[in-house]
C-alpha positions as CSV (number, residue, x, y, z in Angstrom):
1,M,-12.7,-5.2,-8.0
2,E,-10.7,-4.5,-11.4
3,G,-12.9,-6.5,-13.2
4,Y,-15.6,-4.2,-12.7
5,F,-14.2,-0.9,-13.0
6,K,-12.0,0.2,-15.4
7,G,-9.8,3.6,-16.4
8,K,-10.1,6.6,-14.3
9,E,-12.7,4.7,-12.0
10,I,-10.0,3.2,-10.0
11,F,-7.0,5.1,-8.3
12,P,-4.6,4.3,-8.6
13,A,-5.0,2.2,-11.5
14,R,-2.9,-1.4,-11.4
15,A,-0.9,-0.5,-14.6
16,D,0.2,3.0,-12.8
17,R,0.8,1.0,-9.7
18,L,3.1,-1.6,-11.6
19,K,5.1,1.4,-13.3
20,A,5.6,3.5,-9.8
21,P,9.2,3.5,-8.5
22,H,8.0,1.8,-5.6
23,L,5.5,-0.8,-7.0
24,G,2.9,0.1,-4.9
25,Y,0.3,2.6,-3.7
26,P,0.7,6.6,-3.7
27,N,1.6,7.9,-0.6
28,I,-1.5,9.9,1.5
29,K,-0.6,13.3,0.0
30,E,-1.2,11.9,-3.4
31,Y,-4.7,10.9,-2.7
32,L,-5.4,14.6,-1.0
33,E,-3.9,16.3,-4.0
34,L,-6.5,15.0,-6.4
35,S,-8.5,17.4,-8.4
36,E,-12.3,17.4,-7.6
37,A,-12.6,16.7,-11.0
38,Q,-10.4,13.7,-10.9
39,K,-12.2,12.5,-7.5
40,A,-15.7,12.9,-9.6
41,E,-14.4,10.1,-12.1
42,I,-13.3,7.7,-9.1
43,Q,-15.4,4.6,-8.1
44,I,-12.6,3.0,-6.3
45,F,-9.8,4.3,-4.3
46,A,-7.6,1.4,-3.6
47,G,-4.8,1.4,-1.1
48,H,-3.4,1.2,2.7
49,L,-4.8,4.2,3.9
50,P,-6.1,5.3,7.3
51,Y,-9.7,5.2,7.9
52,A,-9.8,8.8,8.7
53,I,-8.9,9.8,5.3
54,G,-12.0,8.5,3.7
55,K,-14.2,11.1,4.4
56,R,-11.4,13.8,2.8
57,L,-11.4,12.0,-0.4
58,A,-15.4,11.6,-0.7
59,P,-17.9,12.3,1.8
60,E,-20.2,9.4,0.4
61,L,-17.4,7.2,0.6
62,K,-18.0,3.3,1.8
63,M,-15.2,1.8,3.1
64,L,-13.9,-1.9,2.7
65,T,-11.2,-3.5,4.9
66,F,-9.6,-6.9,4.2
67,L,-8.3,-8.6,7.1
68,R,-5.5,-11.2,6.5
69,D,-4.2,-13.8,9.1
70,P,-1.6,-11.9,11.3
71,K,1.1,-14.5,10.5
72,E,0.5,-15.0,7.0
73,R,0.4,-11.1,6.8
74,F,3.7,-11.1,8.7
75,I,5.2,-13.7,6.1
76,S,4.6,-11.9,3.2
77,H,5.7,-8.4,4.7
78,V,9.1,-10.2,5.2
79,N,9.2,-11.7,2.0
80,Y,8.2,-8.5,0.3
81,I,11.2,-6.3,2.2
82,H,13.3,-9.1,1.3
83,K,12.5,-9.1,-2.3
84,N,12.9,-5.1,-2.4
85,R,16.1,-5.1,-0.4
86,L,17.8,-7.5,-2.7
87,K,17.7,-4.6,-5.5
88,K,20.5,-2.9,-2.9
89,N,22.1,-5.7,-1.4
90,K,22.0,-9.1,-3.8
91,N,23.9,-10.9,-0.9
92,Q,21.6,-10.6,1.8
93,S,19.6,-13.7,3.0
94,L,16.0,-14.0,4.2
95,E,16.9,-14.6,7.5
96,E,19.0,-11.4,7.7
97,T,16.1,-9.5,6.2
98,Y,13.8,-11.1,9.1
99,D,16.3,-10.1,11.8
100,E,16.5,-6.4,10.9
101,L,12.6,-6.2,10.7
102,K,12.7,-7.7,14.3
103,E,15.4,-5.4,15.5
104,F,13.5,-2.5,13.6
105,S,10.2,-3.5,15.3
106,Y,11.8,-4.2,18.7
107,S,13.2,-0.7,18.6
108,L,9.8,0.7,17.8
109,S,7.9,-0.8,20.7
110,C,10.8,0.4,23.1
111,R,9.9,4.3,22.5
């Protein structure tokens, strides 16, 4: 998509995502705080957004969803979390990251 749309046509722009402290997409509040003028320039809203947010961003919005193989997505998530945790704890192993995520997921499912 980034090959077809430039500058303010994509929100957030790839360059902005790479400079962001969290190296990712803005939170939902940041999308909702865009001015009407900013929204009018945007052709593509990119991110990990709930479906319901679409009509609040733009009534005519067409949504696209990319689905991934669940196992590949989980492995990618573990690697992503591990890479970010290494910034804080350089001694943490990939297995320790996996165990923490597994424990966290289990605790969420028990609520």
